[in-house]
N, C-alpha and C positions, 0 to 999 in steps of 0.2 A: 506545508509539510517540509521536513528536512530529511535528507538521506545520509545515513552513516554507514561506513564500513566498520564492521564489528569483529572482535576476536575473543574467543573464550580462553579460559586458563589452560585448556588442552591444546591451544594453538589453531583451532579451527577458525576459518574466516568466513563471514557471511554478511549480508546486507540487512539493513533495517530502515523503516520509514517511521518518523515520529512527528507529532504536531510541532514541536520545537525542542530546543536542547534541554529546557527544564523538564519537559515531559519524559525525555529519555532518562535523565538523571533520576527522576522520581521513580520511574518504572524499574530501572536497574537496581536502585536501592531496595525496592520492595520485592525483588526477585521475580519480576514479571517479564524480563527479557531472557529468553532461553536460546542456547546454541541450537541451530537447526540440525547439527550433526549428532551431538551427544546429549542434548537437553540440559546441560549444566546451566545454572543461572549466574555463574561467575563470569560476567561478560563486561568488556570495556570497549570503548571506541578505538579503532585502529587508525593509523595514518592513512590519509587518502588524498589523491590529487584533486584540486579544485575543478569544478565544472565551469567551463566558460561558454556562455551562450553566444550565438552568432545572429540571432533574430533581429532584423532591422525594426520590427514593429514594437519591440520591447521598450517600455518607458523607463524612467529612472527607478522604478520599483523593482524589488527582487523578483526573479523569475518564478511565478507560481507553478507548482506541479500538482495537477489534479490527483486526488486520492485514487486508490485502486478501484477498478470497476468490476463488478461481478461478471463472469463469463456468461452466465445465464440468469434469467429472472426467476426460474423455478428453483426451490431448494433442492439440494442433493438428497436423494433418498437415503435413509439409514439402513444398514451401514453404508457409508460412502464408498464408492469403488473407483479405483484407478484402472488404467489400461491393463495392468498386471494383476489386478485383484483388489480385495478390500484395502482401504487406506488404514494404516496402523492407527490404533486408538490415540497414541501420543501425537500423531500428526493431526488427527481430527480435533483434539483438544487445543493444539496450537492454533489451528485455523479458526476455531471458535473464539479464542482469546483475541485473535487478530480482528475478527468480525466485530466483536464487542468494542474494541478500540476505535475501529473505523466508524461505527455507528455513534459512538460517544463524541468523537472529535471532528467529524466531518458533516457537511450538509448533504442530505439526500436530495438529489435532483431527478431521480427516476429515469424515465426514457428520454429526458432532455439532456442527458449527460454530454453527448457529443457537442450539442449547441452551446451549452454552458461552458464546457472546457475551451471551446474555440473563443467565446467571448472573453473569458479570463485571460487566455493567451494573448489576445489582441488588445487587452486593456479596456475593453468595453463593459466589463463587469468587475465587481469587487474581487480582489485576489483572496482566495480562501480554498480550503481543502473540500473537495466534493466527492461523492460517489453516486453511482446509478447504473443504468443499463445502456449498452450500445450494441447495435447490430454489427455483424462482421464487416459490412461495407462501411459503416460509420467509423469503426475502429481503424480500418485500413486507411481511410481518408485522413484521420487525425495523425496517424503515424507518418503518412506521406507528406503532410504539412509540417512535420517536426514538432507536433504537440505531444508532450510527454504524458503518459499515463501507464498504468499497469493493470493487468487482470489478475484476480486471485480466485481460487476456488471458493465458492460461497456456500458453506455448509450450514446445516440447521444450527440455530443458536444453542448455546449450552443451556440446559435446564437449571432452574434455580434462581 
């Protein structure tokens, strides 16, 4: 997975994760990358500082970053709700597209997410994008050990 700082034509800045740079280019060209603030699809990569890892265990390979992990294993009931009320339909649609991309481009490891992320980080497993479930304790241990991952709201897949 590759992390990009992105900017829309209205000047909004936000982040995005992609399988590789070619995937970003293809998705942006097809209008599948949207600004998280205004939903425009006129998006380009912004300048960003390089990330420099300090892990002694890292091999000569690139630092693998596990794919997002769903916060819960159960699907969010429809309509999805946030602490302040229902999630806007545009946000649900964006999360559904994100879920589809994760499922298409990443390996599902289920409840073994924490173990597999640790193996990848330590070079004991193939570097690849993964997703799955982790308990709050497992997630805390990964963060404490400097193993990068993100949680995303896991909404029901889009119909169709």
